MARBAKOL-407118 format. One line per field, with one value per residue: residue number from 0; chain; z, y, x of N, C-alpha, C, O in turn. Coordinates in steps of 0.02 Angstrom, whole numbers. Layout:
N
nr	[NUM  ...] $
kette	[A  ...] $
n_w	[Z  ...] $
n_v	[Y  ...] $
n_u	[X  ...] $
ca_w	[Z  ...] $
ca_v	[Y  ...] $
ca_u	[X  ...] $
c_w	[Z  ...] $
c_v	[Y  ...] $
c_u	[X  ...] $
o_w	[Z  ...] $
o_v	[Y  ...] $
o_u	[X  ...] $
***
This chain:
193
nr	[0  1  2  3  4  5  6  7  8  9  10  11  12  13  14  15  16  17  18  19  20  21  22  23  24  25  26  27  28  29  30  31  32  33  34  35  36  37  38  39  40  41  42  43  44  45  46  47  48  49  50  51  52  53  54  55  56  57  58  59  60  61  62  63  64  65  66  67  68  69  70  71  72  73  74  75  76  77  78  79  80  81  82  83  84  85  86  87  88  89  90  91  92  93  94  95  96  97  98  99  100  101  102  103  104  105  106  107  108  109  110  111  112  113  114  115  116  117  118  119  120  121  122  123  124  125  126  127  128  129  130  131  132  133  134  135  136  137  138  139  140  141  142  143  144  145  146  147  148  149  150  151  152  153  154  155  156  157  158  159  160  161  162  163  164  165  166  167  168  169  170  171  172  173  174  175  176  177  178  179  180  181  182  183  184  185  186  187  188  189  190  191  192] $
kette	[A  A  A  A  A  A  A  A  A  A  A  A  A  A  A  A  A  A  A  A  A  A  A  A  A  A  A  A  A  A  A  A  A  A  A  A  A  A  A  A  A  A  A  A  A  A  A  A  A  A  A  A  A  A  A  A  A  A  A  A  A  A  A  A  A  A  A  A  A  A  A  A  A  A  A  A  A  A  A  A  A  A  A  A  A  A  A  A  A  A  A  A  A  A  A  A  A  A  A  A  A  A  A  A  A  A  A  A  A  A  A  A  A  A  A  A  A  A  A  A  A  A  A  A  A  A  A  A  A  A  A  A  A  A  A  A  A  A  A  A  A  A  A  A  A  A  A  A  A  A  A  A  A  A  A  A  A  A  A  A  A  A  A  A  A  A  A  A  A  A  A  A  A  A  A  A  A  A  A  A  A  A  A  A  A  A  A  A  A  A  A  A  A] $
n_w	[-179  -177  -149  -133  -52  99  248  379  487  564  708  735  851  887  808  759  734  613  630  635  740  745  804  790  732  643  535  600  610  587  557  518  552  435  345  227  250  198  229  234  97  70  48  176  284  411  563  695  813  918  1019  995  909  777  711  590  481  410  271  213  78  67  161  97  -15  31  144  267  353  417  506  664  838  868  744  612  504  345  324  250  222  124  -28  -31  -133  -163  -142  -159  -284  -259  -287  -360  -450  -340  -295  -184  -197  -175  -268  -245  -158  -147  -140  -45  -114  -116  -46  -95  -83  -167  -220  -111  -20  -61  -89  -178  -202  -227  -284  -296  -395  -417  -571  -652  -615  -655  -789  -789  -745  -782  -840  -770  -743  -632  -467  -321  -165  -21  -9  -40  -163  -297  -419  -547  -569  -641  -724  -742  -784  -686  -579  -499  -476  -362  -317  -161  -81  53  123  97  156  289  320  300  313  236  250  352  322  293  176  97  162  148  44  4  -157  -283  -449  -593  -632  -758  -854  -833  -870  -1006  -1055  -1031  -1115  -1240  -1250  -1330  -1316] $
n_v	[377  207  28  -62  -169  -219  -167  -189  -231  -114  -44  45  174  292  390  536  702  730  675  529  407  285  131  60  -16  -60  35  149  157  263  367  533  695  746  644  522  398  255  215  91  102  238  380  467  604  611  688  687  585  446  327  215  242  336  491  548  673  680  734  804  764  644  567  558  478  359  215  258  345  263  192  124  123  -9  -70  -150  -96  -88  -47  52  125  266  229  221  312  237  110  -61  -108  -195  -224  -156  0  106  243  287  356  343  295  262  161  -16  -152  -299  -449  -593  -736  -870  -1036  -1091  -1214  -1303  -1206  -1074  -928  -854  -691  -590  -430  -287  -144  34  79  181  159  30  17  34  -80  -229  -399  -484  -367  -235  -198  -104  -150  -94  -41  -147  -221  -312  -442  -442  -572  -602  -508  -428  -351  -245  -306  -383  -508  -569  -670  -734  -779  -884  -810  -673  -664  -685  -575  -456  -353  -404  -513  -479  -422  -448  -515  -380  -284  -141  -93  2  63  74  97  59  195  225  188  284  401  376  370  503  574  530  579  697  874] $
n_u	[518  476  492  392  407  370  446  417  279  186  99  -49  -55  -119  -244  -296  -361  -293  -168  -68  -6  117  172  330  484  596  585  619  753  884  796  737  669  549  574  513  392  312  149  39  42  33  128  198  245  365  337  366  454  503  593  514  408  326  262  147  78  -84  -164  -322  -348  -275  -344  -467  -437  -384  -379  -342  -410  -498  -423  -389  -335  -223  -239  -151  -19  64  234  363  520  577  663  839  958  1070  1027  969  857  722  589  447  421  359  266  198  84  -69  -209  -339  -463  -487  -603  -597  -641  -638  -553  -457  -395  -246  -168  -51  2  -17  -122  -260  -311  -448  -494  -602  -606  -636  -714  -644  -509  -484  -443  -306  -250  -171  -151  -13  47  106  46  11  -42  -106  22  106  199  137  105  -13  -122  -237  -367  -526  -682  -680  -619  -477  -350  -229  -89  -41  101  165  268  239  113  148  229  163  13  -88  -173  -254  -376  -550  -674  -756  -684  -571  -433  -285  -243  -120  -86  18  115  163  67  -30  37  61  -71  -109  -20  -62  -189  -288  -270] $
ca_w	[-216  -135  -188  -121  -9  168  294  440  500  625  740  749  922  891  745  773  717  557  647  649  776  729  840  740  752  586  496  640  606  549  538  533  538  364  304  202  265  164  277  195  28  65  66  227  311  483  596  762  825  978  1012  977  867  737  697  523  468  354  246  192  13  81  195  47  -64  62  201  330  398  454  551  736  879  864  674  585  441  312  327  211  214  54  -53  -39  -201  -173  -119  -207  -304  -259  -300  -417  -437  -303  -276  -122  -215  -179  -313  -217  -121  -177  -93  -46  -134  -94  -36  -117  -84  -234  -206  -41  25  -88  -93  -228  -172  -278  -263  -343  -397  -454  -643  -682  -601  -685  -854  -779  -717  -836  -818  -762  -727  -562  -428  -250  -123  45  -12  -56  -236  -317  -490  -561  -599  -691  -712  -787  -756  -626  -526  -513  -431  -349  -278  -103  -57  127  148  94  207  356  331  284  343  183  269  408  298  275  120  111  188  96  39  -38  -222  -329  -511  -625  -654  -830  -892  -827  -911  -1077  -1070  -1032  -1175  -1300  -1249  -1362  -1270] $
ca_v	[315  148  -34  -103  -225  -195  -181  -216  -214  -74  -43  112  191  345  421  590  771  732  642  457  384  215  95  27  -22  -60  97  204  158  320  413  604  735  761  584  491  328  231  184  58  124  311  415  517  638  604  754  675  514  430  262  160  261  398  526  578  711  654  787  783  729  576  533  544  428  299  185  279  376  211  159  129  96  -82  -92  -161  -62  -103  10  50  188  283  193  264  314  184  47  -112  -101  -264  -233  -117  72  127  313  303  400  301  322  248  99  -74  -195  -369  -488  -663  -768  -939  -1074  -1106  -1260  -1320  -1151  -1007  -908  -804  -640  -551  -364  -248  -74  80  72  222  131  -37  18  35  -145  -277  -462  -486  -300  -221  -160  -100  -160  -71  -29  -208  -230  -378  -452  -458  -639  -595  -451  -420  -323  -206  -346  -413  -562  -576  -730  -718  -835  -882  -756  -610  -667  -681  -513  -397  -355  -418  -563  -452  -400  -496  -490  -317  -236  -100  -87  57  40  115  62  79  264  230  185  348  449  361  392  576  596  513  613  764  930] $
ca_u	[511  476  496  333  424  361  501  388  209  180  33  -76  -61  -169  -262  -345  -343  -246  -105  -68  54  127  225  372  555  643  582  645  826  909  743  745  610  542  582  452  379  251  105  -14  46  31  190  183  304  376  338  392  470  542  626  469  351  333  199  141  17  -123  -207  -389  -344  -253  -399  -519  -415  -355  -415  -309  -459  -533  -377  -403  -280  -217  -236  -84  -7  127  280  425  556  594  721  898  984  1119  998  950  787  701  518  424  424  301  273  164  29  -128  -260  -405  -467  -520  -638  -579  -700  -634  -488  -465  -333  -219  -114  -44  21  -32  -192  -277  -354  -485  -515  -643  -584  -680  -704  -591  -442  -478  -409  -234  -229  -163  -121  59  71  118  -2  27  -100  -83  93  143  200  115  93  -82  -130  -291  -411  -583  -744  -669  -590  -412  -329  -158  -71  0  141  168  312  202  60  178  267  122  -53  -136  -223  -294  -441  -602  -714  -790  -635  -540  -360  -261  -218  -80  -70  80  112  179  5  -65  73  49  -139  -109  16  -100  -253  -284  -283] $
c_w	[-166  -180  -182  -82  63  211  359  441  567  652  753  825  931  822  759  751  662  572  657  683  766  770  788  769  692  548  535  637  560  530  560  521  464  318  282  224  233  216  239  124  18  90  114  257  387  514  669  768  892  967  987  932  826  724  627  521  408  333  221  126  24  115  146  2  -34  116  268  378  440  504  624  775  878  794  652  516  412  310  284  210  140  35  -59  -110  -214  -152  -176  -221  -311  -277  -365  -401  -406  -280  -207  -134  -228  -222  -285  -179  -162  -121  -100  -60  -106  -85  -49  -113  -156  -224  -131  5  2  -85  -149  -194  -228  -247  -317  -337  -431  -529  -672  -670  -639  -750  -848  -752  -773  -808  -821  -753  -652  -531  -356  -211  -51  47  -30  -131  -253  -392  -499  -596  -654  -674  -764  -749  -690  -567  -548  -459  -424  -310  -220  -79  19  154  150  147  277  371  310  321  294  201  330  386  282  213  140  138  131  102  -7  -101  -257  -391  -539  -654  -729  -872  -890  -868  -985  -1096  -1076  -1095  -1239  -1305  -1282  -1312  -1289] $
c_v	[257  86  -76  -166  -200  -215  -210  -198  -178  -77  29  121  241  372  473  657  775  703  568  441  309  187  55  19  -16  6  157  209  215  371  485  638  752  701  559  418  311  192  157  87  199  341  471  544  631  674  748  601  508  360  207  178  323  426  555  619  681  709  759  744  656  537  515  485  362  270  209  313  326  174  174  102  19  -109  -99  -127  -82  -39  -1  120  202  248  240  259  259  116  0  -106  -171  -276  -199  -43  94  199  328  352  357  334  313  183  46  -114  -267  -409  -559  -684  -842  -976  -1089  -1151  -1269  -1260  -1082  -992  -857  -755  -597  -485  -332  -175  -31  76  117  195  65  -37  18  -31  -197  -342  -460  -417  -292  -186  -159  -103  -146  -65  -89  -218  -303  -381  -474  -526  -637  -534  -450  -388  -286  -245  -371  -463  -560  -640  -708  -781  -830  -824  -690  -609  -657  -613  -450  -403  -378  -472  -541  -436  -459  -471  -431  -264  -198  -99  -28  29  94  73  89  149  271  229  251  402  438  385  468  603  584  549  682  818  966] $
c_u	[518  480  434  347  422  420  477  314  208  110  12  -84  -118  -182  -317  -316  -290  -178  -116  -2  58  184  264  442  601  643  607  721  849  857  760  679  608  551  513  449  312  211  45  -17  45  96  173  247  307  381  362  408  505  570  580  412  368  263  202  77  -18  -172  -273  -389  -323  -309  -455  -501  -392  -401  -387  -358  -497  -488  -393  -342  -282  -215  -163  -77  61  169  341  455  568  659  781  925  1034  1094  981  875  758  628  497  432  358  312  244  107  -33  -181  -331  -404  -503  -553  -613  -643  -696  -561  -498  -398  -312  -157  -105  -30  1  -106  -200  -325  -383  -507  -558  -621  -636  -663  -649  -520  -431  -439  -332  -207  -229  -134  -45  90  80  58  22  -38  -78  -7  136  141  186  107  21  -85  -183  -331  -467  -640  -734  -642  -521  -395  -254  -148  -27  35  146  211  274  147  88  209  229  55  -107  -187  -264  -366  -487  -638  -757  -744  -602  -465  -343  -230  -177  -65  -5  73  126  115  -32  -30  60  -21  -141  -76  -23  -167  -246  -304  -346] $
o_w	[-121  -241  -222  -77  84  210  391  403  619  622  779  858  976  781  769  751  665  529  684  658  777  771  748  823  691  531  506  659  500  489  611  482  435  258  314  217  239  243  213  95  -38  147  95  257  422  495  700  733  919  911  961  916  839  726  606  555  362  371  211  119  -8  99  154  -18  -71  131  320  438  492  540  641  748  887  783  670  476  449  295  281  198  100  77  -89  -143  -271  -145  -235  -174  -362  -281  -417  -344  -440  -249  -176  -87  -284  -213  -301  -168  -206  -63  -156  -24  -77  -113  -19  -137  -200  -220  -92  64  41  -79  -165  -162  -270  -192  -376  -282  -470  -547  -713  -712  -652  -765  -896  -738  -806  -760  -870  -755  -613  -565  -332  -221  -23  98  -35  -160  -227  -425  -464  -649  -707  -617  -822  -688  -644  -511  -607  -403  -473  -274  -229  -60  47  204  200  180  319  430  303  356  309  169  356  427  262  197  192  137  74  156  -51  -100  -259  -386  -513  -697  -760  -922  -939  -898  -1023  -1148  -1122  -1125  -1286  -1357  -1263  -1270  -1255] $
o_v	[258  91  -122  -211  -163  -273  -251  -157  -206  -109  69  80  235  378  455  667  818  706  547  458  273  216  19  43  30  30  211  258  214  416  496  614  770  706  572  381  347  142  195  95  222  328  518  509  645  714  799  560  556  335  157  135  357  390  583  604  657  729  699  695  612  478  463  446  313  297  182  311  343  130  231  63  -12  -165  -58  -130  -92  15  -56  169  156  240  293  208  236  68  20  -99  -203  -334  -212  -26  101  213  377  385  337  393  351  153  61  -109  -292  -403  -584  -653  -874  -949  -1099  -1126  -1246  -1262  -1035  -1038  -820  -776  -571  -484  -347  -147  -56  71  93  206  47  -85  4  -37  -208  -341  -436  -410  -337  -148  -208  -62  -183  -81  -82  -224  -350  -330  -518  -535  -668  -510  -468  -398  -293  -219  -378  -460  -552  -663  -668  -831  -777  -794  -654  -558  -626  -595  -397  -452  -372  -476  -579  -437  -513  -412  -431  -205  -219  -105  -11  -22  152  19  137  161  318  265  273  444  486  417  495  650  622  548  721  808  1015] $
o_u	[560  472  423  306  466  442  511  290  225  66  51  -115  -159  -135  -375  -255  -246  -134  -167  52  9  239  234  457  642  697  616  750  834  871  792  637  658  538  462  498  263  234  4  -71  56  117  137  298  258  424  378  379  532  569  604  370  418  213  253  28  15  -216  -280  -426  -351  -319  -487  -544  -382  -454  -406  -347  -525  -511  -409  -303  -334  -193  -121  -124  109  144  368  419  568  703  775  916  1041  1132  979  835  768  607  526  447  307  363  263  84  -47  -197  -376  -351  -544  -534  -609  -692  -744  -515  -541  -347  -354  -101  -147  -48  2  -148  -154  -374  -347  -536  -551  -617  -676  -604  -610  -476  -374  -404  -298  -147  -279  -96  -16  151  63  23  50  -83  -37  25  197  87  218  102  -4  -54  -174  -331  -456  -647  -773  -641  -507  -421  -218  -192  20  4  132  192  278  137  57  216  259  43  -166  -239  -304  -411  -464  -633  -790  -761  -605  -436  -382  -196  -197  -36  24  31  102  111  -61  -63  50  -29  -173  -101  -17  -199  -201  -348  -365] $
***
């Protein structure tokens, strides 16, 4: 379980043969083999680490559903360690189970310091996105400002822009998306077998 509040932005060192090596510092504090670290919203298992980086394995299913297969050395990624049982829950309930990718459509100023970012999602995911609901974009928990016709908008305050990679993408770029799991459970329970 994660909160969707990125602890730091790491840098991809290497991505090949199902392994991704990430340069980081904060998420390495107390790290152990087998720990979970959320990388751009995907919960991945630490298989090796040293004083300045960690390595995770990425299976084919994760590569199909995320933008991690397109990561190149030098790319910045949002990082968060799994939430400890005695920790403060400061964001939303994020599982690190990316459902798919969305396309960045536009970035528009909204007042003196904020921006509105519009994304387009595949139609099957759109039904789980509601105004004022939660969504994780590259692992960052955000509140949906508006949504319609397979698109949704989030507002990014200066702090979020400065402490995540969300402004690294240009229109046409892809981001990982996780919607609220409760909506998916409710739909499953109400669907006749």
